[in-house]
C-alpha positions as CSV (number, residue, x, y, z in Angstrom):
1,M,72.7,115.7,119.3
2,S,72.7,118.8,117.2
3,K,71.3,121.9,118.6
4,K,68.9,123.7,116.3
5,R,69.4,127.4,116.5
6,G,66.3,129.6,116.0
7,V,65.7,133.3,115.6
8,T,65.9,135.1,118.8
9,I,63.3,137.7,119.9
10,M,66.0,140.4,119.8
11,E,66.8,139.7,116.1
12,I,63.1,140.0,115.3
13,M,62.8,143.3,117.1
14,V,65.9,144.7,115.4
15,A,64.6,143.6,111.9
16,S,61.1,145.0,112.5
17,T,62.5,148.3,113.8
18,L,64.7,148.6,110.7
19,I,61.7,147.9,108.4
20,I,59.6,150.5,110.2
21,V,62.3,153.2,110.0
22,L,62.9,152.6,106.3
23,S,59.1,152.6,105.5
24,F,58.7,156.1,107.2
25,G,61.5,157.4,105.0
26,V,59.9,156.1,101.9
27,F,56.4,157.4,102.8
28,G,57.9,160.8,103.5
29,M,59.4,160.9,100.0
30,F,56.0,160.0,98.5
31,A,54.3,162.8,100.4
32,Q,56.9,165.3,99.2
33,T,56.5,164.1,95.6
34,R,52.7,164.3,95.8
35,N,52.9,167.9,97.1
36,S,55.4,168.8,94.4
37,A,53.0,167.4,91.7
38,K,50.0,169.3,93.1
39,D,52.1,172.5,93.2
40,K,53.0,172.1,89.5
41,Q,49.4,171.3,88.6
42,C,48.2,174.5,90.4
43,L,50.8,176.6,88.5
44,N,49.8,174.9,85.2
45,N,46.1,175.7,85.9
46,L,47.0,179.3,86.6
47,S,49.0,179.4,83.4
48,N,46.1,177.9,81.4
49,L,43.7,180.5,82.8
50,A,46.0,183.3,81.9
51,K,46.3,182.0,78.4
52,A,42.5,181.8,78.2
53,C,42.3,185.4,79.2
54,E,44.8,186.3,76.5
55,F,42.7,184.4,73.9
56,Y,39.6,186.2,75.1
57,S,41.4,189.5,74.7
58,A,42.5,188.7,71.2
59,R,38.8,188.2,70.2
60,H,37.4,191.2,72.1
61,N,39.5,194.2,71.0
62,S,42.2,193.8,73.6
63,A,39.7,193.8,76.5
64,Y,40.1,191.1,79.2
65,P,37.1,189.4,80.7
66,D,35.5,191.0,83.8
67,S,35.6,187.6,85.6
68,L,36.7,184.1,85.0
69,D,33.0,183.2,84.6
70,D,32.9,185.4,81.4
71,L,35.2,182.9,79.6
72,P,32.7,180.8,77.5
73,A,32.8,177.1,78.3
74,G,34.5,175.2,75.5
75,S,35.8,178.3,73.7
76,Y,38.8,179.1,76.0
77,V,38.6,176.6,78.8
78,N,36.4,173.5,79.3
79,D,35.7,174.6,82.9
80,I,37.3,176.7,85.6
81,P,39.7,174.3,87.5
82,S,40.1,174.2,91.2
83,C,43.4,174.1,93.1
84,P,44.6,170.5,93.8
85,F,45.4,171.6,97.4
86,R,41.7,172.3,97.9
87,N,40.9,169.1,99.8
88,G,37.2,169.8,99.9
89,S,37.5,173.4,101.1
90,V,36.1,176.3,99.1
91,G,39.5,177.5,97.7
92,Q,39.3,178.4,94.0
93,Y,41.3,180.6,91.7
94,G,40.8,184.3,92.0
95,Y,40.8,187.0,89.3
96,T,41.2,190.7,89.7
97,T,40.9,193.3,87.0
98,A,41.6,197.0,86.4
99,Q,39.8,199.3,84.1
100,N,41.6,201.8,81.8
101,A,40.4,205.3,80.9
102,V,38.2,204.1,78.1
103,G,36.4,201.8,80.5
104,Y,37.3,198.3,79.4
105,T,39.3,195.8,81.4
106,A,42.9,196.5,80.6
107,A,44.8,194.5,83.2
108,Y,44.2,191.3,85.1
109,T,45.8,189.0,87.7
110,V,44.9,185.3,88.1
111,Y,45.8,183.9,91.5
112,C,45.3,180.9,93.8
113,T,43.3,181.6,96.9
114,L,45.0,178.9,99.0
115,L,48.4,178.9,100.6
116,H,50.3,175.9,99.4
117,P,52.4,173.9,101.9
118,G,55.6,175.8,102.5
119,D,54.4,179.1,101.0
120,T,54.0,182.4,102.8
121,I,52.4,184.2,99.8
122,Y,49.6,183.4,97.4
123,R,50.5,182.1,94.0
124,Q,49.7,184.2,91.0
125,A,50.3,184.1,87.3
126,G,49.3,186.0,84.2
127,S,49.4,189.6,85.4
128,K,49.2,191.6,82.3
129,I,48.8,195.3,81.6
130,T,48.0,196.5,78.1
131,P,49.2,199.8,76.8
132,Q,46.7,202.7,76.5
133,P,45.3,202.9,73.0
């Protein structure tokens, strides 16, 4: 009589442990890739807002907008985006300005109000100071 050999419980446990360990590694890579994509999207949003401020300045005698809300919808940006790391919280993009001696907005900074994973400082882009006329 031939003896049929089946799979032992130890082999099943080793195989399932191996699958679990490999799946944790793969899911970790996906999370890291997702955070990297969100980070790049945030920087792209900041860059687009800075470009919109530059376009606004070109049409308004080198003066920058007093706030991001002053950018007309459809002319420079369709809408003011929000940071992809927001996750339902109130974090948006911030905007600060500085007046020159003549009284118009001559400098601006567009920044993200949220700390991104792994960051210790806030992201900013588009700082610009125009020379005095």
